[in-house]
Each structure stands twice: as structure tokens, then as C-alpha cells.
KOLGU-4560 file (N, C-alpha, C; in nm, 3 decimals, padded with zeros to 5 digits):
<recs>
<n_xx: 02.230 n_yy: 02.608 n_zz: -00.141 ca_xx: 02.244 ca_yy: 02.495 ca_zz: -00.228 c_xx: 02.107 c_yy: 02.471 c_zz: -00.273 mol: A seq: 1 type: ILE>
<n_xx: 02.086 n_yy: 02.407 n_zz: -00.400 ca_xx: 01.957 ca_yy: 02.376 ca_zz: -00.465 c_xx: 01.955 c_yy: 02.240 c_zz: -00.452 mol: A seq: 2 type: LYS>
<n_xx: 01.846 n_yy: 02.200 n_zz: -00.394 ca_xx: 01.826 ca_yy: 02.061 ca_zz: -00.349 c_xx: 01.774 c_yy: 01.974 c_zz: -00.448 mol: A seq: 3 type: MET>
<n_xx: 01.787 n_yy: 01.853 n_zz: -00.457 ca_xx: 01.751 ca_yy: 01.759 ca_zz: -00.552 c_xx: 01.628 c_yy: 01.686 c_zz: -00.506 mol: A seq: 4 type: ILE>
<n_xx: 01.517 n_yy: 01.668 n_zz: -00.578 ca_xx: 01.420 ca_yy: 01.601 ca_zz: -00.511 c_xx: 01.430 c_yy: 01.440 c_zz: -00.560 mol: A seq: 5 type: LYS>
<n_xx: 01.438 n_yy: 01.354 n_zz: -00.471 ca_xx: 01.438 ca_yy: 01.189 ca_zz: -00.510 c_xx: 01.303 c_yy: 01.152 c_zz: -00.473 mol: A seq: 6 type: VAL>
<n_xx: 01.247 n_yy: 01.074 n_zz: -00.574 ca_xx: 01.088 ca_yy: 01.033 ca_zz: -00.538 c_xx: 01.061 c_yy: 00.899 c_zz: -00.595 mol: A seq: 7 type: PHE>
<n_xx: 00.965 n_yy: 00.848 n_zz: -00.572 ca_xx: 00.913 ca_yy: 00.714 ca_zz: -00.606 c_xx: 00.784 c_yy: 00.670 c_zz: -00.562 mol: A seq: 8 type: GLY>
<n_xx: 00.757 n_yy: 00.542 n_zz: -00.635 ca_xx: 00.616 ca_yy: 00.489 ca_zz: -00.580 c_xx: 00.658 c_yy: 00.335 c_zz: -00.541 mol: A seq: 9 type: TYR>
<n_xx: 00.567 n_yy: 00.307 n_zz: -00.445 ca_xx: 00.577 ca_yy: 00.147 ca_zz: -00.385 c_xx: 00.455 c_yy: 00.102 c_zz: -00.437 mol: A seq: 10 type: VAL>
<n_xx: 00.447 n_yy: -00.007 n_zz: -00.523 ca_xx: 00.334 ca_yy: -00.067 ca_zz: -00.561 c_xx: 00.336 c_yy: -00.227 c_zz: -00.548 mol: A seq: 11 type: LYS>
<n_xx: 00.228 n_yy: -00.303 n_zz: -00.552 ca_xx: 00.223 ca_yy: -00.426 ca_zz: -00.566 c_xx: 00.258 c_yy: -00.477 c_zz: -00.716 mol: A seq: 12 type: THR>
<n_xx: 00.254 n_yy: -00.630 n_zz: -00.708 ca_xx: 00.275 ca_yy: -00.679 ca_zz: -00.833 c_xx: 00.153 c_yy: -00.645 c_zz: -00.926 mol: A seq: 13 type: ALA>
<n_xx: 00.032 n_yy: -00.619 n_zz: -00.860 ca_xx: -00.093 ca_yy: -00.589 ca_zz: -00.955 c_xx: -00.116 c_yy: -00.434 c_zz: -00.952 mol: A seq: 14 type: THR>
<n_xx: -00.005 n_yy: -00.364 n_zz: -00.927 ca_xx: -00.001 ca_yy: -00.226 ca_zz: -00.958 c_xx: -00.085 c_yy: -00.139 c_zz: -00.837 mol: A seq: 15 type: ASN>
<n_xx: -00.121 n_yy: -00.205 n_zz: -00.741 ca_xx: -00.174 ca_yy: -00.131 ca_zz: -00.635 c_xx: -00.088 c_yy: -00.074 c_zz: -00.543 mol: A seq: 16 type: GLU>
<n_xx: -00.111 n_yy: 00.065 n_zz: -00.488 ca_xx: -00.019 ca_yy: 00.134 ca_zz: -00.379 c_xx: -00.002 c_yy: 00.059 c_zz: -00.274 mol: A seq: 17 type: PRO>
<n_xx: 00.122 n_yy: 00.077 n_zz: -00.202 ca_xx: 00.150 ca_yy: 00.020 ca_zz: -00.079 c_xx: 00.163 c_yy: 00.141 c_zz: 00.022 mol: A seq: 18 type: VAL>
<n_xx: 00.043 n_yy: 00.134 n_zz: 00.091 ca_xx: 00.032 ca_yy: 00.281 ca_zz: 00.180 c_xx: 00.107 c_yy: 00.247 c_zz: 00.307 mol: A seq: 19 type: VAL>
<n_xx: 00.162 n_yy: 00.353 n_zz: 00.352 ca_xx: 00.221 ca_yy: 00.358 ca_zz: 00.497 c_xx: 00.349 c_yy: 00.247 c_zz: 00.498 mol: A seq: 20 type: ALA>
<n_xx: 00.400 n_yy: 00.240 n_zz: 00.391 ca_xx: 00.520 ca_yy: 00.131 ca_zz: 00.410 c_xx: 00.651 c_yy: 00.213 c_zz: 00.422 mol: A seq: 21 type: THR>
<n_xx: 00.758 n_yy: 00.159 n_zz: 00.485 ca_xx: 00.891 ca_yy: 00.224 ca_zz: 00.517 c_xx: 00.970 c_yy: 00.249 c_zz: 00.386 mol: A seq: 22 type: LYS>
<n_xx: 01.028 n_yy: 00.356 n_zz: 00.373 ca_xx: 01.133 ca_yy: 00.361 ca_zz: 00.288 c_xx: 01.271 c_yy: 00.431 c_zz: 00.344 mol: A seq: 23 type: VAL>
<n_xx: 01.368 n_yy: 00.366 n_zz: 00.345 ca_xx: 01.484 ca_yy: 00.385 ca_zz: 00.422 c_xx: 01.586 c_yy: 00.449 c_zz: 00.328 mol: A seq: 24 type: LYS>
<n_xx: 01.668 n_yy: 00.565 n_zz: 00.360 ca_xx: 01.780 ca_yy: 00.600 ca_zz: 00.292 c_xx: 01.884 c_yy: 00.651 c_zz: 00.374 mol: A seq: 25 type: TYR>
<n_xx: 02.026 n_yy: 00.643 n_zz: 00.333 ca_xx: 02.122 ca_yy: 00.699 ca_zz: 00.403 c_xx: 02.230 c_yy: 00.754 c_zz: 00.290 mol: A seq: 26 type: CYS>
<n_xx: 02.315 n_yy: 00.851 n_zz: 00.367 ca_xx: 02.416 ca_yy: 00.883 ca_zz: 00.283 c_xx: 02.535 c_yy: 00.794 c_zz: 00.293 mol: A seq: 27 type: ILE>
<n_xx: 02.611 n_yy: 00.751 n_zz: 00.174 ca_xx: 02.692 ca_yy: 00.621 ca_zz: 00.191 c_xx: 02.799 c_yy: 00.671 c_zz: 00.084 mol: A seq: 28 type: SER>
<n_xx: 02.918 n_yy: 00.636 n_zz: 00.100 ca_xx: 02.976 ca_yy: 00.599 ca_zz: 00.228 c_xx: 02.998 c_yy: 00.727 c_zz: 00.320 mol: A seq: 29 type: PRO>
<n_xx: 03.026 n_yy: 00.696 n_zz: 00.451 ca_xx: 03.004 ca_yy: 00.800 ca_zz: 00.542 c_xx: 03.139 c_yy: 00.854 c_zz: 00.601 mol: A seq: 30 type: TYR>
<n_xx: 03.158 n_yy: 00.938 n_zz: 00.678 ca_xx: 03.075 ca_yy: 01.059 ca_zz: 00.625 c_xx: 03.121 c_yy: 01.112 c_zz: 00.515 mol: A seq: 31 type: PRO>
<n_xx: 03.033 n_yy: 01.209 n_zz: 00.448 ca_xx: 03.051 ca_yy: 01.270 ca_zz: 00.324 c_xx: 03.045 c_yy: 01.427 c_zz: 00.355 mol: A seq: 32 type: GLN>
<n_xx: 03.124 n_yy: 01.501 n_zz: 00.311 ca_xx: 03.144 ca_yy: 01.636 ca_zz: 00.333 c_xx: 03.103 c_yy: 01.713 c_zz: 00.202 mol: A seq: 33 type: THR>
<n_xx: 03.016 n_yy: 01.799 n_zz: 00.213 ca_xx: 02.982 ca_yy: 01.887 ca_zz: 00.091 c_xx: 02.991 c_yy: 02.029 c_zz: 00.152 mol: A seq: 34 type: LEU>
<n_xx: 03.073 n_yy: 02.120 n_zz: 00.097 ca_xx: 03.101 ca_yy: 02.232 ca_zz: 00.156 c_xx: 03.140 c_yy: 02.232 c_zz: 00.310 mol: A seq: 35 type: GLY>
<n_xx: 03.068 n_yy: 02.294 n_zz: 00.380 ca_xx: 03.099 ca_yy: 02.288 ca_zz: 00.525 c_xx: 03.006 c_yy: 02.192 c_zz: 00.610 mol: A seq: 36 type: LEU>
<n_xx: 02.944 n_yy: 02.122 n_zz: 00.534 ca_xx: 02.834 ca_yy: 02.016 ca_zz: 00.599 c_xx: 02.891 c_yy: 01.890 c_zz: 00.583 mol: A seq: 37 type: VAL>
<n_xx: 02.894 n_yy: 01.834 n_zz: 00.695 ca_xx: 02.909 ca_yy: 01.676 ca_zz: 00.702 c_xx: 02.792 c_yy: 01.584 c_zz: 00.715 mol: A seq: 38 type: SER>
<n_xx: 02.762 n_yy: 01.486 n_zz: 00.650 ca_xx: 02.665 ca_yy: 01.391 ca_zz: 00.634 c_xx: 02.709 c_yy: 01.256 c_zz: 00.704 mol: A seq: 39 type: TYR>
<n_xx: 02.639 n_yy: 01.204 n_zz: 00.786 ca_xx: 02.649 ca_yy: 01.074 ca_zz: 00.858 c_xx: 02.587 c_yy: 00.977 c_zz: 00.785 mol: A seq: 40 type: SER>
<n_xx: 02.621 n_yy: 00.824 n_zz: 00.826 ca_xx: 02.538 ca_yy: 00.733 ca_zz: 00.774 c_xx: 02.408 c_yy: 00.688 c_zz: 00.840 mol: A seq: 41 type: ARG>
<n_xx: 02.367 n_yy: 00.751 n_zz: 00.922 ca_xx: 02.248 ca_yy: 00.712 ca_zz: 00.996 c_xx: 02.118 c_yy: 00.706 c_zz: 00.875 mol: A seq: 42 type: SER>
<n_xx: 02.029 n_yy: 00.609 n_zz: 00.897 ca_xx: 01.920 ca_yy: 00.570 ca_zz: 00.817 c_xx: 01.811 c_yy: 00.666 c_zz: 00.859 mol: A seq: 43 type: PHE>
<n_xx: 01.735 n_yy: 00.737 n_zz: 00.758 ca_xx: 01.618 ca_yy: 00.815 ca_zz: 00.783 c_xx: 01.508 c_yy: 00.715 c_zz: 00.731 mol: A seq: 44 type: VAL>
<n_xx: 01.403 n_yy: 00.740 n_zz: 00.805 ca_xx: 01.275 ca_yy: 00.646 ca_zz: 00.731 c_xx: 01.175 c_yy: 00.749 c_zz: 00.700 mol: A seq: 45 type: GLU>
<n_xx: 01.112 n_yy: 00.718 n_zz: 00.592 ca_xx: 01.004 ca_yy: 00.789 ca_zz: 00.502 c_xx: 00.871 c_yy: 00.684 c_zz: 00.524 mol: A seq: 46 type: LEU>
<n_xx: 00.736 n_yy: 00.746 n_zz: 00.507 ca_xx: 00.648 ca_yy: 00.655 ca_zz: 00.473 c_xx: 00.555 c_yy: 00.687 c_zz: 00.341 mol: A seq: 47 type: LEU>
<n_xx: 00.518 n_yy: 00.597 n_zz: 00.280 ca_xx: 00.453 ca_yy: 00.626 ca_zz: 00.136 c_xx: 00.319 c_yy: 00.677 c_zz: 00.179 mol: A seq: 48 type: THR>
<n_xx: 00.268 n_yy: 00.767 n_zz: 00.099 ca_xx: 00.134 ca_yy: 00.811 ca_zz: 00.117 c_xx: 00.024 c_yy: 00.722 c_zz: 00.046 mol: A seq: 49 type: ASN>
<n_xx: -00.093 n_yy: 00.764 n_zz: 00.063 ca_xx: -00.205 ca_yy: 00.683 ca_zz: 00.008 c_xx: -00.199 c_yy: 00.646 c_zz: -00.133 mol: A seq: 50 type: GLU>
<n_xx: -00.124 n_yy: 00.715 n_zz: -00.207 ca_xx: -00.083 ca_yy: 00.653 ca_zz: -00.340 c_xx: 00.049 c_yy: 00.572 c_zz: -00.349 mol: A seq: 51 type: ASP>
<n_xx: 00.116 n_yy: 00.532 n_zz: -00.251 ca_xx: 00.234 ca_yy: 00.472 ca_zz: -00.245 c_xx: 00.364 c_yy: 00.554 c_zz: -00.284 mol: A seq: 52 type: GLY>
<n_xx: 00.324 n_yy: 00.690 n_zz: -00.285 ca_xx: 00.434 ca_yy: 00.775 ca_zz: -00.332 c_xx: 00.513 c_yy: 00.825 c_zz: -00.212 mol: A seq: 53 type: TYR>
<n_xx: 00.645 n_yy: 00.849 n_zz: -00.218 ca_xx: 00.728 ca_yy: 00.921 ca_zz: -00.136 c_xx: 00.827 c_yy: 01.021 c_zz: -00.208 mol: A seq: 54 type: PHE>
<n_xx: 00.889 n_yy: 01.121 n_zz: -00.142 ca_xx: 00.985 ca_yy: 01.182 ca_zz: -00.194 c_xx: 01.059 c_yy: 01.255 c_zz: -00.083 mol: A seq: 55 type: GLU>
<n_xx: 01.180 n_yy: 01.312 n_zz: -00.115 ca_xx: 01.271 ca_yy: 01.351 ca_zz: -00.016 c_xx: 01.371 c_yy: 01.452 c_zz: -00.079 mol: A seq: 56 type: VAL>
<n_xx: 01.389 n_yy: 01.576 n_zz: -00.031 ca_xx: 01.497 ca_yy: 01.670 ca_zz: -00.110 c_xx: 01.627 c_yy: 01.651 c_zz: -00.023 mol: A seq: 57 type: GLU>
<n_xx: 01.739 n_yy: 01.637 n_zz: -00.109 ca_xx: 01.861 ca_yy: 01.612 ca_zz: -00.079 c_xx: 01.962 c_yy: 01.708 c_zz: -00.125 mol: A seq: 58 type: LEU>
<n_xx: 02.094 n_yy: 01.721 n_zz: -00.083 ca_xx: 02.197 ca_yy: 01.814 ca_zz: -00.163 c_xx: 02.237 c_yy: 01.732 c_zz: -00.274 mol: A seq: 59 type: ALA>
<n_xx: 02.284 n_yy: 01.817 n_zz: -00.372 ca_xx: 02.310 ca_yy: 01.743 ca_zz: -00.495 c_xx: 02.473 c_yy: 01.672 c_zz: -00.469 mol: A seq: 60 type: PRO>
<n_xx: 02.493 n_yy: 01.579 n_zz: -00.550 ca_xx: 02.609 ca_yy: 01.510 ca_zz: -00.570 c_xx: 02.654 c_yy: 01.418 c_zz: -00.455 mol: A seq: 61 type: GLN>
<n_xx: 02.535 n_yy: 01.395 n_zz: -00.362 ca_xx: 02.561 ca_yy: 01.298 ca_zz: -00.263 c_xx: 02.561 c_yy: 01.166 c_zz: -00.320 mol: A seq: 62 type: LEU>
<n_xx: 02.620 n_yy: 01.065 n_zz: -00.251 ca_xx: 02.602 ca_yy: 00.925 ca_zz: -00.263 c_xx: 02.497 c_yy: 00.873 c_zz: -00.157 mol: A seq: 63 type: GLN>
<n_xx: 02.374 n_yy: 00.809 n_zz: -00.231 ca_xx: 02.309 ca_yy: 00.755 ca_zz: -00.116 c_xx: 02.249 c_yy: 00.642 c_zz: -00.155 mol: A seq: 64 type: VAL>
<n_xx: 02.186 n_yy: 00.567 n_zz: -00.058 ca_xx: 02.126 ca_yy: 00.426 ca_zz: -00.069 c_xx: 01.988 c_yy: 00.433 c_zz: -00.035 mol: A seq: 65 type: THR>
<n_xx: 01.888 n_yy: 00.385 n_zz: -00.098 ca_xx: 01.744 ca_yy: 00.369 ca_zz: -00.078 c_xx: 01.725 c_yy: 00.220 c_zz: -00.066 mol: A seq: 66 type: PHE>
<n_xx: 01.638 n_yy: 00.190 n_zz: 00.063 ca_xx: 01.608 ca_yy: 00.060 ca_zz: 00.079 c_xx: 01.452 c_yy: 00.057 c_zz: 00.094 mol: A seq: 67 type: ILE>
<n_xx: 01.376 n_yy: -00.034 n_zz: 00.029 ca_xx: 01.246 ca_yy: -00.054 ca_zz: 00.072 c_xx: 01.215 c_yy: -00.177 c_zz: 00.127 mol: A seq: 68 type: ILE>
<n_xx: 01.239 n_yy: -00.210 n_zz: 00.264 ca_xx: 01.234 ca_yy: -00.342 ca_zz: 00.319 c_xx: 01.111 c_yy: -00.447 c_zz: 00.273 mol: A seq: 69 type: PRO>
<n_xx: 01.007 n_yy: -00.374 n_zz: 00.261 ca_xx: 00.878 ca_yy: -00.465 ca_zz: 00.223 c_xx: 00.896 c_yy: -00.523 c_zz: 00.078 mol: A seq: 70 type: ALA>
<n_xx: 00.973 n_yy: -00.462 n_zz: 00.003 ca_xx: 00.973 ca_yy: -00.516 ca_zz: -00.141 c_xx: 01.126 c_yy: -00.580 c_zz: -00.161 mol: A seq: 71 type: THR>
<n_xx: 01.219 n_yy: -00.556 n_zz: -00.075 ca_xx: 01.364 ca_yy: -00.594 ca_zz: -00.104 c_xx: 01.431 c_yy: -00.504 c_zz: -00.207 mol: A seq: 72 type: GLY>
<n_xx: 01.372 n_yy: -00.383 n_zz: -00.233 ca_xx: 01.451 ca_yy: -00.299 ca_zz: -00.328 c_xx: 01.553 c_yy: -00.222 c_zz: -00.253 mol: A seq: 73 type: PHE>
<n_xx: 01.682 n_yy: -00.193 n_zz: -00.318 ca_xx: 01.780 ca_yy: -00.150 ca_zz: -00.285 c_xx: 01.850 c_yy: -00.096 c_zz: -00.393 mol: A seq: 74 type: GLN>
<n_xx: 01.890 n_yy: 00.044 n_zz: -00.374 ca_xx: 01.986 ca_yy: 00.102 ca_zz: -00.494 c_xx: 02.074 c_yy: 00.216 c_zz: -00.437 mol: A seq: 75 type: VAL>
<n_xx: 02.182 n_yy: 00.215 n_zz: -00.498 ca_xx: 02.286 ca_yy: 00.329 ca_zz: -00.439 c_xx: 02.320 c_yy: 00.386 c_zz: -00.567 mol: A seq: 76 type: THR>
<n_xx: 02.324 n_yy: 00.528 n_zz: -00.550 ca_xx: 02.373 ca_yy: 00.596 ca_zz: -00.673 c_xx: 02.397 c_yy: 00.745 c_zz: -00.612 mol: A seq: 77 type: GLY>
<n_xx: 02.446 n_yy: 00.826 n_zz: -00.714 ca_xx: 02.510 ca_yy: 00.956 ca_zz: -00.689 c_xx: 02.402 c_yy: 01.054 c_zz: -00.747 mol: A seq: 78 type: ILE>
<n_xx: 02.353 n_yy: 01.156 n_zz: -00.680 ca_xx: 02.243 ca_yy: 01.238 ca_zz: -00.702 c_xx: 02.315 c_yy: 01.339 c_zz: -00.813 mol: A seq: 79 type: LEU>
<n_xx: 02.210 n_yy: 01.387 n_zz: -00.893 ca_xx: 02.277 ca_yy: 01.477 ca_zz: -01.006 c_xx: 02.294 c_yy: 01.618 c_zz: -00.946 mol: A seq: 80 type: PRO>
<n_xx: 02.351 n_yy: 01.688 n_zz: -01.033 ca_xx: 02.369 ca_yy: 01.854 ca_zz: -00.990 c_xx: 02.250 c_yy: 01.909 c_zz: -00.975 mol: A seq: 81 type: ASP>
<n_xx: 02.142 n_yy: 01.891 n_zz: -01.072 ca_xx: 02.028 ca_yy: 01.970 ca_zz: -01.051 c_xx: 01.907 c_yy: 01.897 c_zz: -01.080 mol: A seq: 82 type: THR>
<n_xx: 01.793 n_yy: 01.945 n_zz: -01.062 ca_xx: 01.660 ca_yy: 01.867 ca_zz: -01.105 c_xx: 01.626 c_yy: 01.762 c_zz: -01.005 mol: A seq: 83 type: GLY>
<n_xx: 01.558 n_yy: 01.665 n_zz: -01.045 ca_xx: 01.494 ca_yy: 01.560 ca_zz: -00.962 c_xx: 01.540 c_yy: 01.438 c_zz: -01.035 mol: A seq: 84 type: GLU>
<n_xx: 01.515 n_yy: 01.323 n_zz: -00.952 ca_xx: 01.542 ca_yy: 01.198 ca_zz: -01.007 c_xx: 01.463 c_yy: 01.078 c_zz: -00.934 mol: A seq: 85 type: ILE>
<n_xx: 01.412 n_yy: 00.978 n_zz: -01.009 ca_xx: 01.319 ca_yy: 00.871 ca_zz: -00.975 c_xx: 01.445 c_yy: 00.793 c_zz: -00.902 mol: A seq: 86 type: ALA>
<n_xx: 01.376 n_yy: 00.737 n_zz: -00.783 ca_xx: 01.478 ca_yy: 00.655 ca_zz: -00.706 c_xx: 01.517 c_yy: 00.537 c_zz: -00.789 mol: A seq: 87 type: VAL>
<n_xx: 01.417 n_yy: 00.473 n_zz: -00.906 ca_xx: 01.452 ca_yy: 00.366 ca_zz: -00.990 c_xx: 01.579 c_yy: 00.405 c_zz: -01.065 mol: A seq: 88 type: THR>
<n_xx: 01.608 n_yy: 00.545 n_zz: -01.099 ca_xx: 01.708 ca_yy: 00.579 ca_zz: -01.189 c_xx: 01.837 c_yy: 00.601 c_zz: -01.119 mol: A seq: 89 type: HIS>
<n_xx: 01.849 n_yy: 00.587 n_zz: -00.996 ca_xx: 01.974 ca_yy: 00.639 ca_zz: -00.911 c_xx: 02.083 c_yy: 00.551 c_zz: -00.952 mol: A seq: 90 type: LEU>
<n_xx: 02.089 n_yy: 00.423 n_zz: -00.980 ca_xx: 02.195 ca_yy: 00.353 ca_zz: -01.020 c_xx: 02.240 c_yy: 00.352 c_zz: -01.163 mol: A seq: 91 type: GLY>
<n_xx: 02.148 n_yy: 00.445 n_zz: -01.232 ca_xx: 02.209 ca_yy: 00.456 ca_zz: -01.389 c_xx: 02.304 c_yy: 00.569 c_zz: -01.409 mol: A seq: 92 type: MET>
<n_xx: 02.374 n_yy: 00.571 n_zz: -01.510 ca_xx: 02.439 ca_yy: 00.671 ca_zz: -01.563 c_xx: 02.330 c_yy: 00.795 c_zz: -01.614 mol: A seq: 93 type: GLN>
<n_xx: 02.383 n_yy: 00.903 n_zz: -01.584 ca_xx: 02.311 ca_yy: 01.029 ca_zz: -01.648 c_xx: 02.389 c_yy: 01.134 c_zz: -01.694 mol: A seq: 94 type: TYR>
</recs>
């Protein structure tokens, strides 16, 4: 399976990077099955780097929810078949 990169930046209102902040994601609704693999709804936590950047690779066509607790940001969307997607574009049609 060719994985899809989901990425984003967490920044302050003055465009400063938010370093080492939590970004949570889960596969939703659960469980989802893709081929012979079943995904649960457990949340996984990432941390932003020194630029406020994060990324994760996930299987295509999964419905995922991303939450950034520090900012109140939350989005749910379906990953595309190929390529990569910014977390801010997840809820949009493509």
C-alpha cells in the first residue's frame, strides 16, 4: 500500500511556531478495515518540531480525525488515494 503523508504547522496568531505541542489523530469511525488490516479508534499523539511542523503517513482512503488541543483545531476527512494532504485540507472536497 502506498502511504499518504498528512502534514501541518502549528503556529501562534503572530505566526511563531508552537514547539513540542501535541497533535492527536485517530481513525474514525472505528473500526475501519482496509484489505486485511483493521484500524481501531485509539488516538495517537505526535509532537511538533522546532518549526511547529508535524507529519504522519497513513493508508489511503481512511477517514481520520486530527485534533490540536492547544489551539482547539479539529478536522475530520477522508485521505486521498495518492500523494499528500495538508491537515487543513482534510475536510475539503478533492
